[in-house]
N, C-alpha and C positions, 0 to 999 in steps of 0.2 A: 225700443221694439224694430227686430228683424227684416229689414227687407231682399223678397232672394228674384237676381235675373229672374225675369218667365224666358222659359225656353224660345225659339225663334218663331214665330207663325210661316210655315210651309206655304206653297201656290196653292192656292183651290183643284183636285183635282175632279174631273165631273165621274158620276156612279152610274158607270149604265143600267136600261133598264132591259122590260123584258121589248117594251117598244125600241129600245137602240138598239139593244144588243149590236146587233149587224151591221148597224153606221159602224161600231166601237171596234167591230170583227174586223170591215172592211178598211179600218182607218188601220189598222194593227201590220195590214198585208196590204199598208201601200195602195190600199185602194179608193178613192171617191161614187161611194154606192150613197145613190137619188132615191126616191120611189119612183115609180114608173110605174103609168095606169099604160093594158093592155089594153084596152075597152076602146080608148080611144089617143091610145100615140101618147097621152103625156105627159113630162117628164115633172115632176111633183120633189117641194122638200122631201130632208127628212126626214121629218114629224109630221108627214101626213098621215092622218088613216085611211084615208079617203078622198079622192080627184073629186076637185073644186072649177072639174067641167064637165062631167059623163054624174056622177055621187058615184060611180062604183066602188067597192070596199075591199076589190079584187085588188091590191094590186103589188107585186111583184119589188126586186133594191136587183136594181140593176148599177154596172160600172159604168160614170163617168166621166167623159173625158179630161177633165179638172180644170181647162183651159177656162177664160172668162176674161174680165171688165170689173175693177171700181167701181159699181155706182154710185156709193157716198162713201163717206169715211167722215172719222173722228178724233183724234187727239184728245185721249186722258193724258193731266194735268192733275189731279187731283188722285189721294190716297185712296181707295177707296173701301182694298180692303189689305188689311200690311203682309199681306206673300203678297204684294204688286207692288210695293215701297221701294225698292233699289230699282223696275222699271221705269219709271214714269217718270215723264212723259211714254210713251208707248200709242200705239196708233189702234182703233178699234175701224172694220171696216168690214162694208155689205158688197160681197161680190153678186156679178150679173153673170151665174154659169154658161157658158156656151149652149146647154141644153134647155134655160129658159130661165129655172128657179135662182133663189135667191139664196147663197147664207150669209150669215158671219164668222167674221174672224177678222186676220193679223196678216196683215206684208211684212216679212223679214224681206235682212239685209239690202232695204232701201230709208236711207232718209225720210224722219216725221215729213218734211219740208219736201222733201220731192217727190208724195203719194201728189196725184190727181188724180180724178173722176177723167174716169177713160183707157186708163193704165191698164195696158192690157199683164194680166197673170195668168200663172202653176199652178198650178198645184203639188207639194208641199207637206211632209209629213213631221209632228215634232211630237218625239216621243218623250210623257210625261213620266212614265213609269210602267213597271213590265207589264201589265195590265192597259192598260190604256195612252193612245195613241191618237193624234191632235190633228186635220188639216188644218193645214196653214197655208201660208199664199208668199210665192215671191217675183217681185215683175219679170216679164219675157220681152 
C-alpha cells in the first residue's frame, strides 16, 4: 500500500456574497464600512439588514472611524481548522467600535498575554488574497 502526503491545508478565506460585498470592497480599499440607518442615525453591524431601533430597511454603508476598544476576547489553543495549526495560540476579540457596534476580529502586534478588556485599538487590514482583505486591530 502506498500513501501520498496530503497537500497542506490553507487558511480559510471568506467568500463575499451579495450582502457582504460592500464590506469586503471597503476593506480592500482599507476602509471599515458599517451599516448606517439614516432614519434614526444609528450605526449597525455589517451583517445588519434592518435597523434594530426603528426597523427601517433603508440602510447605507458608511465609513467608520476604525477606533474602538476590546469588549471581550479569548485565546484559542485548539486547532479547530488545519489551516490555523501554525497560528495557535491565537486571539479572537470582540471590538466595540467608537460608533457603537461590536465586531469580531483579531489583535495583531500585541502578545496574547498582554491583551486586556478595555484596551484601545484601531483598525488595520490583512490582505488574505488578491480579492479578500479583512479588518484586524492593533493596540494604540
